[in-house]
C-alpha positions, -999 to 999 in steps of 0.1 A, spaced: -370 -375 -2 -389 -404 -16 -424 -390 -8 -416 -357 -25 -403 -375 -56 -435 -396 -57 -456 -366 -53 -438 -348 -82 -442 -379 -104 -479 -381 -96 -483 -345 -105 -464 -349 -138 -484 -380 -147 -516 -362 -140 -507 -334 -164 -498 -360 -191 -531 -378 -186 -550 -346 -189 -532 -338 -222 -538 -374 -235 -575 -372 -226 -577 -338 -244 -560 -352 -275 -582 -383 -274 -613 -361 -274 -601 -340 -303 -593 -372 -322 -627 -386 -315 -644 -354 -326 -624 -354 -358 -632 -390 -364 -669 -384 -360 -667 -355 -384 -649 -376 -410 -675 -404 -406 -702 -378 -412 -684 -365 -443 -680 -400 -457 -717 -408 -451 -727 -376 -470 -704 -385 -499 -718 -420 -500 -753 -407 -502 -742 -383 -530 -726 -411 -549 -757 -433 -546 -779 -404 -558 -755 -397 -587 -756 -434 -597 -794 -434 -597 -795 -402 -618 -770 -417 -642 -792 -448 -645 -822 -427 -652 -803 -408 -679 -791 -441 -695 -827 -453 -697 -837 -420 -715 -810 -425 -741 
């Protein structure tokens, strides 16, 4: 029956969409965490460069 087949397809597609949305949210969260880590590392690098510059001026 065509209607039954369509209904099954809709149900299957709904599950796939839920899985994709969940994966997308996990990826988004991981991406935001990576961006935060990169930002912290950049700040640390800048501070280290400033400290190195101060040390050079003391030499």
